[in-house]
N, C-alpha and C positions, 0 to 999 in steps of 0.2 A: 196815392199809395196802393198797393197792390193787395186784392183781398187774399183771404185764406187759402183758397184754392190755388190760386197762382202761386202763392210762396210755397205751397206744399207741392206743387209739382216742380216747381224751380228747385227745392231741396232735394227731391228725388232724382231729378237730373245732375244735380252736382255730384250727390252721394255715389251715383252710379259710375260717372267720370273718375272719381276718387278712386274707387275699387279697382277700375280698368288700369289707371295709373299706378296704383299699389302694386298690381300684379307685374306689370312692366318692371316697377322698381325692383321687385323680388326677384324676377329672373335676371336683371342686369346685375344683382348684387351676387347672385349664385355664380354668375359668369366671370366676375370679379375675383371671387374666392378662388375659382378653379384656375384662372390665367397667374393668380398668385402663388397657388401650389404648383403649378408647372413651372413657374420662373424660380421658385425656391429648389425644386428638383434640380434645374438645369444648372443653377449657380452651385448647389453642392456637387455636381457631376464635375462641372468644371474645375472647381478648387481640388478636387480629388486628383484629376487627370494632371493638372498642374504641378501638384506635389509628386506624382508619380514621374511626369516629365522632367523634373528638377533632378530626381534620383537617378533617371536614365542617363542624363546628361554628364552627371558627376561620374558614373561608369563608364561612359564612352571616353571621357577625358582619361579616366585611369587606364582603360584598355588601351587607347591610342598612344599613351606614354608608354607603357612596357611593349608594345608592339615595336614601336619605333626605336626603342632602347635593343631589343632583341635582333631587330633587322639590321643596324648599325654594327652588332656584334658579327652578325653572318656576313655581312660586306668586308668587314676587316678580317676575318678568317677565311674568305675567299682568295681577299687579295695574298694573305698569307700562303695560303695552297697554291698559287700559282706562282709564288716567288721559290717553294719547296720543289715544284716542278720543273721549273725553269733552270734552277741551280743543277738538278738531278741530270737533266738533259745535257747540259753543258758539261758536266762532269763525266758523263760517258762519251761523249767526242773527244774530250782530252785525254781521258785514260785508254794509252793504247793497249794495256794488257786486257782491259775490259774487251775491246774489240777484237783481239785475238782469240781470247777465250770463247768468244762467240762465234768466229769463224771455225774454230777447232770443233765446236758443238755441231756445227750445221754440217761439217764434214763428215763427221761420225756419223750423225743421224742418214746423212745422203748415203754412206757406204751400206749400214744395214738395211736400208730400204731396196738398195739396187742389186748389190754384192751377193753371190750365195757363198755363205759363210758356215764354217763347223760351228757346232755348239760352242766349242771351246773358245773360238775366236771371236763370235757374237758376244760371250759372256765377258770376254777382256775388254770389247770395245763400250758394252755397256757400262762395265765398271769406270771407265776412262770419261763416259760422258756423266754418269752420276757425280763423279769427281768435280768436273767443270761446272755443271749446275751447282754444286756446292759452293765452289768459288764465286760463282756469279751472284748467287744468292747473298753471301757474306758481303759482297760489294754494295748490293741494294738495301740490305736489312735494315740499317737505320734509318735510312732516309724513306723507306717505306713505311716502318713503324711509326716514326715522326708524321708522315703524311696522313696515313690511316686513322692516326688516334685523333688528328685535329678535324677530319672529316666526320669522324663519329661524332665528335663533339658539336660540330657544324650541324649535324642532322637533328641532334636534340634541341639546340637553339632555334632551329629553323620551325620544328614543332611546337613549341612554345610561342613564337613569333605568329604562326598559323592560328593557333588556338586563340590569341589576343585579337587577331583581325577578324576572327570568324565571330567572335563575342562582341566585338565592336559593331560589326554590320547587323547582327540581330538586334541589339540595342538601338543602332540609327534607325532600324526599319519600324520598330515597334514606337519609337519617339515621333517617328514621321508620321506614322497612323493616329497618334495621340494628337498631334499638332492638326492633322484633318479633322479629326472629332472636335476639337475645340474651336475650328473654324466655324464647322456647322452650328455649335452651341451658340456660338458669338450671333449668328444670323438669326437662329432661333430665339434668343434672348431678344435681341433687338426686335424683332417682329412682335413678339407677346408684349414687350413695354409699349410699342406704339399702339396695340390692341387694348392694352390696358388702361393707357392715358385716355383712348378714344371712349372707353367704358366709363371712366370717371366723369367725362365731359356728359355724357348721356346722364349718368346717375344724378350728377347735379342739376340739369335740365329737369328732369323728372321731379326732383325734390322741389326746385322752384315752382314746378307748375301744381305740385300738390300743396305747398303751401299757400299760392293763390287762390286755389279753388277752397281750401280750409277757411281762409279769410272770406270769401264770398258765402260760403256755407254758414259762419259764424254770423254774419250779417243778415242773412235771410233768416235765420232762426230767432235773432234779437229783434228782428221785425216781426216775425209771428208771436213772439212774446208780448208784444204791446196790445195784440189783438186778443179782447176776450173771448174764450172758449178754445185759446190757441192749443191747450194741452189734450184738449180731446181730439183736434185735428191731426196734432202731432204723432198722435198712438196710432194714426192710420197707416204710418211705416214705420211703427216700434211694435214692442209686443204688449198687448194689454196686459193691465197689473203687473207691470213691470217693477219688481222689488227694488232694481237698482236705482232707477229713475225716481218712482215713488211720484209719481205727478197725481194731483187730484182734478178729476174732470171738472172743467170749467173755470179751472184757475189759469193764470197768465204762469208762462214758463220764468223761472229765476235763473239768474247766471249759471249755477252751479248744473241745473238741470239741461240748460242748452248744451253745455260741454259734454254732458253724459250721453245726450241724445245724438250730438254730431259724432261721437266717438260709435254710436249704435249705427247710424247712418252708413258710416265709413265701412263697417262688417259686415253688414247687408249683401 
C-alpha cells in the first residue's frame, strides 16, 4: 500500500492532468459551437439563394415564352412584308401606264434641268410633273399604306421581343451567379462538416480521458480515506477550514468528502 505522501503526490498530478484536459475540452467545445454557427449561417444562406433561384427560373421561363411568342409574330410579319413588296414590284412591271408615267416624269425633269425655258413654260412643265407624281402616288398609296402600317406594328412587336430577351439574359446571369455561390457554399459546408466530425471525435477522446482520470483520482482518494489522518494531508491541496468539505483534522475521508475534494482538485 502506498503511503500518504505518495497518494498525495499522485492525486495532485492527476488533478493537474484533469485541469489540462478540461481546458482542451473547453477549447474544442467552443470550436465546435463556432463551426455549428458557421454551418447554420451557410445553410440559411443556401436556402435563401435556392428560393431566389427558383423564382428567377420561373421568371426566365416566362420571359422566354413571351420572347418566343413575339419573335414568331415578327417572323410571320416579315414574311407578309416580303409578300407585299414582291406583289408591289410585280404590279409595277405589269402596269404599262405606270411605266409610261415614270418615263414622262423623267423626261420632264430632264427638260427642266437641261433646257433654257421661259418662266411660263417652266410652270407648265412643273404642273405636268406634279400631276404625274399624283398619279404615281395614287397607284402606290394603298400598297404603301398597308406596308408601312405593318412595318410600324412589327417594330413595336420587335421592341417587346427585345425587352423580354434582355430581361431573360439579366435573370439568367443572376441565376448563374447564384449557382456559382451555391457551389461554393456546398464545398464550405462539406469542409465544415468534416472539421466538425473531427472535433466531435477529439471531444469524445477527451471525455474518455477525463473519465479515466476521474476514476483514478477517485481510487486514490478512496485509498487516502483508509489512512488515519488522511483528511489533514488532503487539506494540503485543498483550502484550510473549507466549509463545503467540512473535514475534521485527524478523521478519515468519507465518500461525500471524497467527491467534494475530487471536484476541488479538478478546479485548482
